[in-house]
PALOLUM-9363 format. One line per 5 residues: number of its first residue (from 1); for each residue x, y, z of N, C-alpha, C, CB. Coordinates in steps of 0.02 Angstrom, whole numbers, plus 32768, in hexadecimal, padded with zeros to 4 digits. Atoms other than C-alpha are relative to their C-alpha. Glycine has a CB too. Layout:
NUM> X,Y,Z,X,Y,Z,X,Y,Z,X,Y,Z; ...
% end
This chain:
1> 7FC5,7FD7,7FF8,D039,9B73,9BDF,8011,8002,804A,7FF5,8048,7FE3; 7FEB,8004,7FBA,D09D,9B60,9C7D,801B,8042,8018,8034,7FC8,8009; 7FE4,7FC4,7FE0,D0DC,9BE1,9CF6,8048,800A,7FE9,7FFB,7FFB,804D; 7FBB,7FFB,8016,D18E,9BB9,9CC3,8007,801D,7FBA,8021,7FBB,8002; 7FFF,7FE5,8045,D168,9BDD,9C0C,7FF2,804B,8000,7FCC,7FDB,7FD5
6> 8010,7FB9,7FFC,D11B,9C85,9C38,803C,8027,801C,7FC2,800C,802D; 7FC6,7FDF,7FE3,D1B1,9CB1,9CA4,803B,8002,7FCF,8015,7FDE,8040; 7FCB,8001,8033,D229,9C7D,9C19,7FF3,8035,7FCB,8005,7FBB,7FE0; 8011,7FCE,8032,D1CD,9CEA,9B9B,800A,8046,801D,7FB8,7FF8,7FE8; 7FF9,7FBE,7FE1,D1C9,9D7C,9C15,804A,8012,8009,7FDD,8001,8044
11> 7FB9,7FF1,7FF6,D282,9D6E,9C3E,8024,800D,7FBD,8023,7FC7,8026; 7FE3,7FF4,8042,D2B1,9D60,9B86,7FEB,8043,7FE4,7FEC,7FC7,7FD0; 8018,7FBF,8016,D245,9DF8,9B61,8026,8039,8022,7FB5,8006,800D; 7FDC,7FCC,7FDB,D297,9E5F,9BEA,8049,8004,7FE9,7FFD,7FF3,804B; 7FBB,8001,8017,D344,9E28,9BB0,8006,8020,7FBA,801A,7FB8,7FFE
16> 8000,7FE2,8042,D31A,9E59,9AFD,7FF8,804C,8004,7FC8,7FE2,7FD5; 8009,7FB8,7FF6,D2DF,9F04,9B37,8041,8020,8019,7FC7,800D,8033; 7FC1,7FE5,7FE6,D380,9F1E,9B99,8035,8002,7FCA,8018,7FD6,803C; 7FCC,8004,8034,D3EF,9EE6,9B09,7FF4,8034,7FC9,8002,7FBA,7FE2; 800D,7FD2,8037,D397,9F51,9A87,8001,804A,8016,7FBC,7FF0,7FE2
21> 8000,7FBA,7FEB,D38A,9FEF,9AF0,8043,8017,801C,7FCA,800B,8034; 7FC1,7FEE,7FE0,D438,9FEA,9B3F,802D,802C,7FD6,8025,7FC1,8012; 7FD3,7FD4,8025,D49C,A035,9AAF,7FEA,8049,7FFE,8007,7FE7,7FB9; 8018,7FBB,8003,D42E,A0CF,9AA0,8001,8021,8044,7FBA,8002,7FE3; 8000,7FE4,7FBC,D41F,A0E7,9B5C,8048,8011,8014,7FE0,7FD0,8032
26> 7FBA,7FF3,7FEF,D4DC,A0D8,9B74,801C,803B,7FD8,802A,7FC2,7FF4; 7FEA,7FC9,8029,D4FB,A14F,9AE4,7FE5,8043,801A,7FEA,7FF6,7FB7; 801E,7FC4,7FE3,D483,A1CF,9B2D,8020,8012,8042,7FB4,7FF6,8008; 7FDF,7FF4,7FC0,D4D3,A1BA,9BD7,8046,801E,7FF6,8005,7FBE,8028; 7FBD,7FE7,800D,D581,A1D6,9B90,7FFF,8048,7FE6,8023,7FD2,7FCC
31> 8006,7FBB,8019,D54D,A272,9B2F,7FEB,802F,8037,7FCF,8003,7FC5; 8015,7FD7,7FC8,D4F4,A2B5,9BC8,8038,800E,8031,7FC6,7FDF,8024; 7FC7,7FF7,7FD3,D58E,A29A,9C32,8033,8031,7FE3,8022,7FBD,800E; 7FD1,7FD2,8020,D5FE,A2F2,9BB5,7FE5,8048,8001,800D,7FEA,7FB7; 801E,7FBD,7FFE,D586,A386,9BA9,7FFF,801C,8047,7FB8,7FFE,7FE3
36> 8000,7FE9,7FBA,D578,A38F,9C67,8046,8016,8015,7FE7,7FC8,802D; 7FBB,7FEB,7FF0,D635,A395,9C78,8010,8042,7FDD,8033,7FC9,7FEA; 7FF6,7FC1,8025,D63A,A41D,9BF1,7FDD,803A,8024,7FE7,7FFA,7FB8; 8025,7FCB,7FDD,D5B5,A480,9C4F,8022,8012,8042,7FB9,7FEA,800D; 7FDF,7FF1,7FC0,D613,A46F,9CF4,8040,8027,7FF6,800F,7FBE,8025
41> 7FC0,7FDE,800E,D6B7,A4A8,9CA7,7FF4,8048,7FEA,8028,7FD9,7FCB; 800B,7FBD,801C,D66E,A53D,9C4B,7FCD,8029,8028,7FE9,7FFA,7FB9; 8033,7FDF,7FD6,D5EA,A56B,9CCF,7FC2,8015,7FD8,801E,803C,8022; 803E,7FF5,8027,D561,A568,9C4A,7FCA,7FD3,801E,800B,7FF2,7FB3; 8035,8027,7FE0,D4C1,A531,9CA0,7FBF,8001,7FD8,7FF3,8019,8046
46> 803B,8001,802B,D44B,A529,9C0C,7FE3,7FB9,7FFE,8012,8019,7FB8; 8020,8042,7FFD,D3CF,A499,9C1E,7FF5,7FE1,7FBB,7FBE,8005,8025; 800E,801A,8044,D3AB,A48A,9B64,803F,7FEB,7FDB,7FDC,8034,7FD8; 7FC2,8011,8021,D463,A473,9B3A,800A,7FB4,7FFB,803A,801F,8025; 7FF7,8048,8001,D45C,A3B9,9B63,7FCF,7FDD,7FD1,7FF8,7FE4,8045
51> 8035,8021,8026,D3BF,A395,9AFE,8015,7FF2,7FB8,7FC2,802A,8000; 7FF0,8007,8047,D3FC,A3B1,9A4B,8039,7FCE,7FF4,8013,8043,7FE2; 7FCC,8033,800C,D4A1,A34F,9A58,7FE9,7FB9,8010,803D,8011,802A; 801A,8043,7FF1,D448,A2BC,9AAA,7FD2,7FE8,7FC9,7FDA,8001,8043; 802D,8012,8037,D3C3,A2BE,9A23,8026,7FEC,7FC1,7FD0,803A,7FF1
56> 7FD6,8011,8039,D446,A2C1,999A,8025,7FBE,800A,8032,8038,7FF2; 7FDC,803D,7FF2,D4A8,A237,99EF,7FD2,7FC3,7FFB,801F,8003,8046; 802F,8038,8004,D40D,A1C9,99FB,7FEE,7FF2,7FB7,7FC0,800F,8029; 800D,800B,8047,D3E5,A1E5,9942,803A,7FDD,7FDE,7FF2,8043,7FDD; 7FC5,8020,801D,D497,A1B7,9913,8005,7FB8,801A,8040,8028,8011
61> 7FFF,8043,7FE3,D48E,A123,998A,7FCD,7FD2,7FE0,7FF3,8003,804A; 8032,8028,8024,D3EF,A0E8,9935,8018,7FEC,7FBB,7FBE,8027,7FFA; 7FE5,8011,8042,D446,A0EF,988D,8036,7FCA,8006,801C,803E,7FDD; 7FC9,8030,7FF7,D4DB,A08D,98D1,7FE6,7FBD,801A,8035,801D,8030; 8017,803D,7FDE,D481,A010,9942,7FBC,7FE8,7FE9,7FFF,800B,804A
66> 8044,8011,8016,D3DB,A009,98E5,7FF9,7FB9,7FE6,7FE9,802F,7FCB; 8005,8044,801B,D3FF,9F68,9888,8008,7FCB,8037,8036,7FF5,7FCA; 7FF9,802E,7FC7,D43A,9F12,9928,7FBF,7FFC,8028,803A,8016,802D; 803E,7FFE,7FD9,D39D,9F49,9985,7FC9,7FDC,7FDA,7FEB,8049,800F; 8035,801F,8028,D32B,9F14,98F6,800B,7FB4,7FFC,7FFE,801E,7FBA
71> 7FF3,8048,8004,D380,9E6A,98E2,7FF2,7FDD,8042,8049,7FF4,7FEB; 800D,801F,7FBE,D376,9E48,999D,7FB5,7FF9,800C,8020,802B,8037; 8048,8002,7FF5,D2BD,9E72,99A4,7FDF,7FCD,7FD1,7FE0,8046,7FF6; 801C,8030,8030,D295,9E0E,9906,8010,7FB9,8015,801B,800E,7FB9; 7FEE,8042,7FE8,D2F3,9D77,994A,7FD5,7FEC,803B,804A,7FFD,8014
76> 802A,800E,7FC6,D293,9D83,99EE,7FB9,7FEF,7FEA,8000,803B,8030; 8045,800B,8017,D1EB,9D8F,9994,7FFB,7FBE,7FD9,7FE8,803A,7FD4; 8002,8040,8024,D216,9CFE,991F,8003,7FC5,802F,803B,7FFD,7FCF; 7FFD,8036,7FCE,D245,9C91,99B4,7FBE,7FFA,8026,803A,800C,8032; 803F,8001,7FDB,D1A6,9CC3,9A0E,7FC8,7FE3,7FD5,7FED,8048,8016
81> 8033,801B,802C,D136,9CA0,9978,800F,7FB8,7FEC,7FFA,802B,7FC2; 7FED,8045,8011,D197,9C01,994F,7FEC,7FCE,8035,804A,7FFB,7FF3; 8013,802E,7FCA,D170,9BB7,99F8,7FB8,800C,8018,8030,8009,803B; 8045,7FF2,7FED,D0BC,9BF4,99FA,7FD6,7FC1,8006,7FE0,802F,7FCD; 8025,803F,7FFD,D07B,9B44,99DA,800A,7FDB,8042,8014,7FD3,7FC7
86> 7FF3,8021,7FC0,D0CB,9B07,9A7B,7FD7,801F,8038,804A,8004,8012; 8024,7FDD,7FCB,D06A,9B87,9AE1,7FB7,7FEE,8003,8008,804A,7FF7; 8049,800F,8002,CFBE,9B4B,9AAB,7FF3,7FBA,8019,7FE5,8008,7FB9
% end
């Protein structure tokens, strides 16, 4: 196994992690921004107010983007196991 092969696997792994986590992270960021603006406008400074909406948004995001995330991870694992013979 060459250094280039290891670097290719590592870069593909990092890219897969970024692609699969981006929808939920962006959704959480958007909900947090909306709640922060709401808190600034209404002068409500409750720390726990952001937790529940973010949690609900992530659960809904998992229901919406779950199949995409699962298909991306399964494709990555199938490609990795499919080329396992080349690594030995």
